[in-house]
C-alpha positions as CSV (number, residue, x, y, z in Angstrom):
1,M,2.7,104.5,3.6
2,S,4.5,101.6,5.4
3,R,7.0,102.5,8.1
4,C,10.0,100.7,6.6
5,P,10.0,102.3,3.1
6,R,9.3,105.7,4.8
7,A,12.2,105.2,7.1
8,R,14.6,104.2,4.3
9,T,14.0,107.6,2.6
10,E,13.7,109.7,5.8
11,R,16.6,112.2,6.1
12,D,15.9,113.1,9.8
13,A,17.8,110.5,11.9
14,V,15.4,110.9,14.9
15,E,12.3,110.4,12.7
16,R,14.0,107.5,10.9
17,L,14.7,105.7,14.2
18,R,11.2,106.4,15.4
19,L,9.7,104.8,12.3
20,Y,12.0,101.7,12.6
21,W,11.1,101.4,16.3
22,Q,7.4,101.5,15.4
23,A,8.0,98.8,12.8
24,E,9.9,96.6,15.2
25,T,7.1,97.1,17.8
26,I,4.4,96.0,15.3
27,L,6.5,93.0,14.3
28,A,7.1,91.9,17.8
29,T,3.4,92.2,18.8
30,E,1.8,90.8,15.7
31,A,4.3,88.2,14.5
32,P,3.1,84.6,14.8
33,V,4.8,82.5,17.5
34,L,6.5,79.3,16.6
35,P,7.2,77.3,19.7
36,L,10.5,75.4,19.4
37,T,10.9,72.1,21.2
38,Y,13.8,69.7,21.7
39,H,14.1,66.2,22.8
40,R,16.5,64.8,25.4
41,W,19.0,62.3,24.2
42,S,21.1,60.0,26.4
43,A,23.9,57.6,25.7
44,L,25.4,54.9,27.9
45,V,29.2,54.8,27.6
46,K,31.5,52.4,29.4
47,P,33.9,54.0,31.9
48,V,36.9,53.0,29.8
49,V,35.7,55.4,27.0
50,T,37.4,58.7,27.8
51,R,36.2,60.6,24.8
52,F,32.9,60.1,22.9
53,P,32.2,63.2,20.8
54,I,28.6,63.8,19.6
55,S,27.6,66.7,17.4
56,P,24.6,68.9,18.1
57,M,22.8,67.0,15.4
58,R,23.4,63.8,17.3
59,R,26.0,62.5,14.9
60,W,28.6,60.2,16.3
61,F,32.2,60.6,15.4
62,L,33.5,57.1,16.0
63,K,36.9,57.9,14.5
64,D,37.5,60.3,17.4
65,V,36.4,57.9,20.3
66,V,39.2,57.3,22.8
67,V,39.3,54.1,24.9
68,A,41.6,53.9,27.9
69,Q,44.3,51.2,27.8
70,G,44.1,48.3,30.2
71,G,40.3,48.7,30.7
């Protein structure tokens, strides 16, 4: 019997934790690895621009851009 269904019905707390720990160990050692990468992104902004918000998805919020007066 698989560890998780057994653990769900196990009444003994110590045995239940042991079964879940074994299931987690198996998952951590046998799970496929998916390397995640990210690309760097740069933006050139003139010094008169004091606020240029960019979301984590690289979306620009031009309505929130602040340009200093007299620049």
